[in-house]
C-alpha positions as CSV (number, residue, x, y, z in Angstrom):
1,M,-6.2,46.6,2.9
2,S,-6.9,50.0,4.5
3,V,-5.3,51.7,7.4
4,Q,-7.2,53.7,10.0
5,R,-6.2,57.1,10.5
6,S,-8.2,57.9,13.5
7,G,-6.7,60.7,15.5
8,V,-4.5,61.8,12.7
9,A,-5.4,65.1,10.8
10,K,-5.7,64.7,7.2
11,Q,-3.1,66.6,5.0
12,P,-3.7,68.7,2.1
13,A,-3.9,67.1,-1.2
14,Y,-1.2,68.0,-3.8
15,D,-1.2,67.5,-7.6
16,V,1.6,65.2,-7.6
17,A,3.4,63.3,-5.4
18,V,7.0,61.9,-5.9
19,V,8.7,59.2,-4.1
20,G,12.5,59.0,-4.1
21,G,15.3,61.7,-4.4
22,G,17.6,60.5,-6.8
23,P,18.1,61.3,-10.6
24,A,14.5,60.2,-11.7
25,G,12.7,61.8,-8.7
26,L,14.6,65.0,-9.0
27,A,13.8,65.3,-12.5
28,A,10.0,64.3,-12.1
29,T,9.8,66.9,-9.3
30,A,11.5,69.7,-11.6
31,A,9.4,69.0,-14.4
32,A,5.8,68.9,-12.6
33,A,6.6,72.0,-10.6
34,R,7.6,73.8,-13.6
35,L,4.4,73.2,-15.3
36,G,2.3,74.8,-12.5
37,R,1.6,71.7,-10.4
38,R,1.9,71.7,-6.6
39,V,4.6,68.8,-5.9
40,V,5.6,67.0,-2.7
41,L,8.9,65.1,-2.9
42,I,9.1,62.5,-0.1
43,D,12.7,61.0,0.1
44,A,14.7,58.7,2.6
45,G,17.5,60.7,2.6
46,A,18.3,63.9,4.8
47,Q,19.5,65.5,1.5
48,L,18.4,65.1,-2.0
49,G,20.6,63.1,-4.5
50,G,19.9,59.5,-4.0
51,Q,22.6,56.7,-4.0
52,Y,23.9,58.3,-7.3
53,W,24.6,61.6,-5.8
54,R,25.2,60.6,-2.4
55,H,26.5,63.5,0.0
56,A,29.3,63.3,2.4
57,N,28.4,63.1,6.0
58,V,28.2,66.7,7.2
59,S,30.8,66.1,9.8
60,S,33.4,64.8,7.3
61,A,32.4,66.8,4.3
62,G,35.0,69.5,2.9
63,P,34.6,71.9,0.4
64,H,34.6,69.3,-2.4
65,D,31.4,67.4,-1.5
66,H,31.0,66.2,-5.0
67,V,34.6,64.5,-5.1
68,G,33.8,61.0,-6.7
69,H,30.5,62.0,-8.2
70,R,29.7,61.9,-12.0
71,D,27.5,64.6,-13.5
72,W,27.5,66.8,-10.3
73,E,26.6,69.9,-12.3
74,V,23.3,68.1,-13.5
75,F,22.6,67.5,-9.7
76,E,23.3,71.1,-8.7
77,A,21.1,72.6,-11.4
78,L,18.3,70.1,-10.5
79,N,18.7,70.9,-7.0
80,E,18.5,74.8,-7.5
81,R,15.6,74.4,-9.7
82,I,13.6,72.6,-6.8
83,R,15.2,75.1,-4.5
84,R,13.1,77.8,-6.3
85,H,10.1,75.9,-6.6
86,R,10.3,75.2,-2.7
87,Q,10.6,79.0,-2.1
88,T,7.4,79.7,-4.2
89,G,5.3,76.8,-2.6
90,A,5.1,74.8,-5.8
91,A,7.2,72.1,-4.4
92,V,7.5,70.7,-0.7
93,H,10.3,68.6,0.3
94,V,9.8,65.9,3.0
95,A,13.1,64.6,4.0
96,A,14.4,61.7,5.9
97,T,10.9,59.8,5.4
98,Q,9.8,56.6,3.9
99,V,6.6,55.5,2.6
100,W,5.5,52.4,4.4
101,F,2.1,51.9,2.9
102,I,0.1,52.9,-0.2
103,E,-3.7,53.3,-0.5
104,P,-4.6,53.6,-4.3
105,P,-7.8,55.9,-5.2
106,G,-11.2,54.2,-4.4
107,S,-9.8,52.1,-1.8
108,D,-11.8,51.3,1.6
109,A,-10.6,54.6,3.1
110,G,-12.8,56.3,0.6
111,E,-10.4,58.7,-0.4
112,P,-10.5,60.2,-4.1
113,D,-6.7,60.3,-4.5
114,W,-3.4,58.4,-3.6
115,T,-2.7,58.4,0.2
116,L,0.7,57.9,1.3
117,H,1.4,56.7,4.8
118,L,4.6,57.8,5.8
119,A,7.4,57.0,8.7
120,P,10.8,58.6,9.5
121,T,14.0,56.8,8.6
122,C,15.9,55.3,11.3
123,G,17.0,57.7,13.7
124,A,15.1,60.7,12.2
125,P,13.0,63.0,14.5
126,D,9.4,62.7,13.3
127,D,7.6,65.7,15.3
128,R,7.2,67.6,12.0
129,M,6.7,64.9,9.7
130,P,3.2,64.5,8.3
131,R,1.7,61.2,9.1
132,T,0.0,60.7,5.6
133,V,0.2,62.7,2.3
134,R,-2.6,62.6,-0.4
135,A,-2.2,63.4,-4.0
136,D,-4.1,63.2,-7.5
137,R,-0.9,61.7,-9.1
138,L,1.9,59.6,-7.9
139,I,5.3,59.1,-9.5
140,L,7.5,56.2,-7.7
141,C,11.1,56.4,-8.4
142,P,12.5,53.9,-5.8
143,G,15.7,53.2,-7.2
144,C,17.6,49.7,-6.9
145,Y,20.0,47.8,-4.8
146,D,23.0,45.5,-5.2
147,R,22.3,42.1,-6.3
148,Q,24.3,39.4,-4.7
149,L,25.3,35.8,-5.3
150,P,26.4,33.5,-2.6
151,I,30.1,32.4,-2.5
152,P,31.8,29.9,0.1
153,G,33.1,32.3,2.8
154,W,31.0,35.7,1.8
155,D,29.8,35.8,5.4
156,L,33.3,36.7,6.4
157,P,33.7,40.3,7.8
158,G,35.5,42.0,5.0
159,V,33.2,41.2,2.2
160,M,30.8,43.7,1.1
161,A,28.5,44.7,-1.8
162,A,30.0,46.7,-4.2
163,G,27.8,49.7,-3.7
164,G,28.3,49.4,-0.1
165,V,32.0,49.9,-0.5
166,Q,31.2,53.0,-2.7
167,A,28.7,54.3,-0.3
168,L,31.2,54.4,2.4
169,L,33.6,56.3,0.3
170,K,31.1,58.9,-0.9
171,G,29.0,59.2,2.3
172,Q,31.8,58.8,5.0
173,R,35.3,59.3,3.1
174,T,36.1,55.8,4.5
175,L,38.2,53.0,2.7
176,A,36.4,49.5,3.7
177,G,40.1,48.0,3.4
178,K,43.4,48.7,2.3
179,R,43.9,45.6,-0.1
180,A,40.9,44.8,-2.2
181,V,39.6,42.6,-5.0
182,V,36.5,43.8,-6.9
183,A,34.4,41.0,-8.5
184,G,31.4,40.2,-10.2
185,T,30.3,41.5,-13.6
186,G,29.2,44.8,-15.3
187,P,30.4,48.2,-15.7
188,F,29.9,49.2,-12.0
189,L,32.8,47.2,-11.0
190,L,35.1,50.0,-12.8
191,P,34.0,52.9,-10.8
192,V,34.3,51.3,-7.5
193,A,37.7,50.0,-8.2
194,E,38.9,53.3,-9.7
195,Q,37.6,55.1,-6.5
196,L,39.1,52.7,-4.0
197,A,42.5,53.2,-5.9
198,R,42.2,57.0,-6.1
199,N,41.7,56.9,-2.2
200,G,44.7,54.9,-1.5
201,A,43.5,51.5,-1.4
202,R,45.4,48.8,-3.4
203,V,43.2,47.0,-5.9
204,V,45.0,43.7,-6.5
205,A,42.4,43.0,-9.3
206,V,39.1,43.5,-10.9
207,C,37.6,40.1,-11.7
208,E,34.9,40.4,-14.6
209,A,33.0,37.4,-15.1
210,S,31.8,38.0,-18.7
211,R,34.3,39.0,-21.6
212,I,34.8,42.0,-23.4
213,G,34.2,40.1,-26.8
214,N,30.5,40.1,-25.7
215,W,30.2,43.6,-26.5
216,G,30.9,42.9,-30.3
217,R,27.3,41.9,-31.1
218,H,26.2,45.4,-29.9
219,L,28.6,47.8,-31.7
220,P,26.1,49.8,-33.5
221,T,24.1,50.6,-30.2
222,V,27.4,51.3,-28.6
223,A,28.2,54.1,-31.3
224,R,25.0,55.7,-30.5
225,T,26.0,56.3,-26.9
226,P,29.4,57.7,-27.2
227,S,29.3,59.2,-23.7
228,K,28.9,55.8,-22.3
229,F,32.1,54.7,-24.2
230,A,34.0,57.9,-22.9
231,E,33.0,57.1,-19.5
232,A,34.2,53.6,-19.5
233,A,37.5,54.4,-21.3
234,S,38.0,57.3,-18.5
235,Y,37.7,54.3,-15.8
236,G,40.0,52.0,-17.7
237,W,42.6,54.7,-18.2
238,S,42.6,55.6,-14.3
239,L,42.9,51.8,-13.4
240,A,45.7,51.4,-15.9
241,R,47.6,54.2,-14.5
242,A,47.1,52.7,-11.0
243,R,48.2,49.3,-12.3
244,V,45.2,47.5,-11.5
245,P,44.7,44.0,-13.4
246,Y,41.6,43.8,-15.3
247,R,40.6,39.9,-15.7
248,T,37.7,38.7,-17.8
249,G,36.1,35.4,-17.5
250,T,37.3,35.4,-14.0
251,V,35.3,34.8,-10.8
252,V,35.9,34.8,-7.0
253,M,35.0,31.1,-6.3
254,R,35.8,30.9,-2.8
255,I,36.7,33.7,0.3
256,E,39.2,32.4,2.8
257,A,39.7,33.7,6.2
258,D,43.0,34.9,7.4
259,S,45.3,33.4,10.4
260,S,42.7,34.6,12.9
261,G,39.8,33.0,11.3
262,E,37.7,36.0,11.9
263,Q,38.1,38.3,8.8
264,V,38.8,37.9,5.2
265,G,42.5,37.0,4.3
266,A,42.2,35.8,0.5
267,V,40.3,34.9,-2.3
268,K,40.5,31.6,-4.4
269,L,40.0,32.5,-8.2
270,G,38.2,30.5,-10.9
271,R,38.0,30.5,-14.5
272,L,34.9,30.4,-16.6
273,G,35.1,28.6,-20.0
274,S,33.2,29.6,-22.9
275,D,30.4,26.8,-21.9
276,G,30.1,28.7,-18.8
277,R,31.5,25.7,-16.6
278,L,34.0,27.0,-13.8
279,R,37.4,25.7,-13.9
280,E,39.4,26.1,-10.7
281,S,42.6,27.9,-10.8
282,S,45.6,27.5,-8.6
283,E,45.9,31.5,-8.1
284,S,45.1,33.0,-4.8
285,L,45.2,36.7,-3.9
286,D,45.7,38.0,-0.4
287,V,43.1,40.6,0.5
288,D,41.4,42.2,3.3
289,L,38.4,43.5,1.4
290,V,36.1,41.7,-1.3
291,A,33.7,44.0,-3.2
292,L,31.2,42.0,-4.9
293,G,28.8,43.2,-7.6
294,W,26.3,41.2,-10.0
295,G,24.3,44.1,-11.2
296,F,21.4,45.5,-9.5
297,T,17.8,44.6,-8.2
298,P,14.9,47.3,-8.7
299,A,13.2,48.1,-5.5
300,L,9.7,47.1,-6.1
301,E,7.9,47.2,-2.6
302,L,6.0,50.3,-3.3
303,V,5.2,49.1,-7.1
304,S,3.8,46.0,-5.7
305,A,2.1,47.7,-3.0
306,A,0.5,50.0,-5.7
307,G,-0.8,47.3,-7.7
308,A,1.1,47.9,-10.8
309,E,2.0,44.9,-13.2
310,T,5.5,43.6,-13.4
311,R,7.7,41.4,-15.9
312,V,11.1,39.9,-16.1
313,D,13.6,42.1,-17.7
314,V,16.6,41.0,-19.8
315,D,19.1,40.8,-16.6
316,Q,16.6,38.4,-14.9
317,S,15.3,41.1,-12.6
318,L,11.7,41.9,-11.8
319,V,10.6,45.4,-13.3
320,A,7.5,47.5,-13.5
321,V,5.7,47.6,-16.9
322,V,5.2,51.3,-18.1
323,D,4.0,52.8,-21.5
324,E,5.8,55.6,-23.6
325,E,4.5,58.2,-20.8
326,Q,6.0,56.1,-17.8
327,Q,2.5,55.4,-16.6
328,S,2.1,51.9,-14.9
329,T,-0.9,49.6,-15.6
330,V,-2.6,51.5,-12.7
331,A,-4.3,54.7,-13.8
332,G,-2.6,57.9,-12.2
333,L,0.5,55.8,-11.1
334,Y,3.8,56.7,-13.0
335,I,7.0,55.1,-12.5
336,A,10.7,56.2,-13.5
337,G,14.3,55.2,-12.9
338,E,15.7,51.7,-12.5
339,A,12.5,50.3,-11.4
340,T,11.5,49.9,-14.9
341,G,15.0,48.3,-15.8
342,V,18.3,49.0,-14.6
343,G,20.1,51.6,-17.1
344,G,21.9,54.1,-15.1
345,A,21.5,57.8,-14.3
346,Q,20.9,59.3,-17.7
347,L,18.0,57.2,-18.5
348,A,16.5,57.7,-15.1
349,L,16.6,61.5,-15.7
350,A,15.1,61.3,-18.8
351,E,12.4,59.0,-17.6
352,G,11.8,61.1,-14.6
353,E,11.3,64.3,-16.6
354,L,8.8,62.5,-18.9
355,A,6.8,61.2,-15.9
356,G,6.8,64.6,-14.3
357,I,5.3,66.1,-17.6
358,A,3.0,63.3,-18.0
359,A,1.8,63.4,-14.3
360,A,1.0,67.0,-15.0
361,D,-1.1,66.4,-17.8
362,A,1.1,68.5,-20.0
363,T,2.3,66.2,-22.9
364,H,0.1,68.2,-25.2
365,L,2.0,71.3,-24.3
366,E,5.5,70.1,-24.2
367,R,5.2,67.9,-27.4
368,S,8.7,68.8,-28.9
369,R,10.3,68.0,-25.4
370,V,8.4,64.9,-25.0
371,R,9.3,63.7,-28.4
372,A,13.1,64.2,-27.7
373,L,12.9,62.5,-24.1
374,R,11.3,59.4,-25.9
375,R,14.2,59.4,-28.4
376,E,16.5,59.8,-25.4
377,I,14.7,56.9,-23.5
378,R,14.9,54.5,-26.5
379,R,18.6,55.2,-27.2
380,L,19.7,54.8,-23.5
381,R,17.4,51.8,-23.2
382,A,18.9,50.0,-26.1
383,F,22.3,50.4,-24.6
384,A,21.0,49.2,-21.2
385,V,19.9,46.1,-22.8
386,A,23.2,45.7,-24.7
387,M,24.9,46.1,-21.3
388,Q,22.7,43.5,-19.6
389,R,23.2,41.1,-22.3
390,S,27.1,41.5,-22.3
391,H,27.4,41.1,-18.5
392,P,24.9,38.2,-17.7
393,V,24.9,36.5,-14.3
394,P,26.8,33.3,-15.0
395,P,24.2,30.7,-15.6
396,R,26.4,28.0,-13.7
397,W,27.0,30.0,-10.7
398,S,25.7,27.6,-8.2
399,E,28.6,25.0,-9.3
400,W,30.8,27.0,-7.0
401,L,28.7,26.6,-4.1
402,T,29.6,23.7,-1.3
403,P,26.7,22.2,0.9
404,E,28.1,24.5,3.8
405,T,27.7,27.7,1.8
406,L,25.1,30.0,3.3
407,V,22.5,31.2,0.9
408,C,20.5,33.2,3.5
409,R,23.0,34.8,5.9
410,C,20.2,36.3,8.0
411,E,18.6,33.0,8.9
412,E,21.9,31.0,8.4
413,V,20.2,28.7,5.7
414,A,23.1,26.9,3.9
415,Y,23.0,25.4,0.2
416,A,22.3,22.0,1.4
417,Q,19.3,22.8,3.0
418,V,18.0,24.6,-0.2
419,S,19.0,21.5,-2.3
420,E,17.1,19.2,0.2
421,A,13.9,21.3,-0.1
422,T,14.1,21.5,-3.7
423,S,14.8,17.8,-4.5
424,D,13.1,15.9,-1.5
425,L,10.3,18.6,-0.2
426,A,8.8,19.5,-3.5
427,A,9.7,23.2,-3.2
428,T,8.8,24.1,-6.8
429,D,9.1,27.8,-6.4
430,A,10.5,30.5,-4.4
431,R,7.5,31.1,-1.9
432,T,7.5,27.4,-1.1
433,L,11.4,27.5,-0.7
434,K,11.1,30.5,1.5
435,L,8.6,28.5,3.9
436,L,10.3,25.5,4.1
437,T,13.9,26.9,4.7
438,R,13.4,30.6,5.9
439,C,15.3,31.9,3.1
440,G,14.5,35.7,2.9
441,M,12.7,35.8,6.4
442,G,15.5,37.4,8.1
443,W,16.4,41.1,8.7
444,C,17.0,41.9,4.9
445,Q,13.7,40.4,4.0
446,G,15.3,38.7,1.0
447,H,17.2,41.9,-0.5
448,V,20.5,40.0,-0.3
449,C,19.2,36.3,-1.0
450,G,16.1,36.8,-2.8
451,F,17.4,36.5,-6.4
452,A,19.6,33.6,-5.4
453,T,16.7,32.0,-3.6
454,A,14.4,32.3,-6.7
455,T,17.1,31.1,-9.3
456,L,17.7,28.0,-7.1
457,A,14.0,27.1,-6.9
458,A,13.8,27.4,-10.7
459,A,17.1,25.4,-11.4
460,G,15.6,22.6,-9.0
461,Q,12.9,22.5,-11.7
462,A,15.0,22.4,-14.6
463,R,13.1,25.7,-15.8
464,Q,13.9,29.3,-16.5
465,L,13.3,31.9,-13.9
466,N,10.0,33.7,-14.3
467,A,8.1,36.5,-12.8
468,E,6.1,34.3,-10.5
469,D,9.5,33.2,-9.0
470,L,10.4,36.9,-8.2
471,R,7.1,38.5,-7.5
472,P,6.6,37.2,-3.8
473,L,10.1,38.6,-3.0
474,A,8.8,42.1,-4.0
475,K,5.8,42.0,-1.9
476,Q,6.4,43.4,1.6
477,F,4.4,45.0,4.4
478,P,4.9,47.2,5.6
479,C,6.9,48.5,2.6
480,A,9.6,50.3,5.1
481,P,10.4,49.7,8.7
482,I,8.1,51.4,11.1
483,R,8.1,51.6,14.9
484,L,5.1,49.8,16.4
485,G,3.9,52.9,18.5
486,S,3.7,54.8,14.8
487,L,1.9,51.9,13.3
488,L,-0.9,52.0,16.2
489,E,-1.1,55.7,15.6
490,H,-2.6,55.0,12.1
């Protein structure tokens, strides 16, 4: 598909375009600019840093804008390098801007390079923003978002994604609740609980669905990443000092309303047996905040729009296929960070720098640095795989659903409707299930319910989740929200 550009002035071409201002995007921009390439960095945020180095709101930020952030000195160093490149003209930063469509080289528009169509983020002015950006090489660093699973009562006010709770703390210095439970699986639960406790909330429990013993099979890998162990230990020590219970093999199986019936009042806990089956507990916790996190889902809308191949990763998420230089299956397109597999900021930094070097055609000039980056990527990727295998999504999670449980909150589609579609209406895949039930057709476009919908479709056929189940959920046009008036101008 091509987009007409009548009436829109063409922008000068860059050597490299980088999309995403998180760790991977910053490292890629700094590397390519250092090697003499003219780089444009396009980011949805008003300030660089992405979700990992999310800045406090200007109106609420004090002298310690970095409070609650790890590796802040790394961000400051990268930000300073990019600032200097901007001063010399080697780098251009286009802020508060999203890419809503990508035209690959050789498309119907007849351009010899990548053409990115841009739109301002919600509320951002667009009078000085270019409509399009062209570049010889493209590096996508789109990041990821919280993976969620439906739970009875998860549509009540006071239930949030763990990442959203952390974003409020980092970005607005705001507590989402005073008495909280943090539940799901994965190491990310620890910093969220620690930051809640440190900022004055009473964290009544961290409920981890997996068991620490799962790490026993991966001790050699853990030994090669001592910084990760030290990070987890520091969070554990902070939670112990705050007297926050850490319960393994435990899930929130039901969320109940308070006496008003209008917000969260309590959670009902369940225990997972060694066979993965849920055993209901009599224990209930009074809370006003439930922070849920089941890992992360890479944001692949732009990856799909560019035509790059994808595959299913160890954690059942769809990820981009890349080679040893971070190049995708499409020539001239490089991908770095969580889009190649969720692995954390350190891995994203290494992948981003390698992508920047490769996109600058400088791997032959940077042989020693490239070898070091590849070793680092292999080491950190091995740890990411160990983490994903130690903290899987519970295979029998659908057993805690009731017929009335909403699977898609936007379209208010209940589990009973999904079950009927898979059992009686021949919904054999996620796409058909979406068409029959409207799961994933609402405001979030499947970002919240997409994984659950695809998993339920596969389970309805008694088979494993595969890439074809997930790929339709990653395809979206436009790739970002755009005003109709702006769309008509293209």
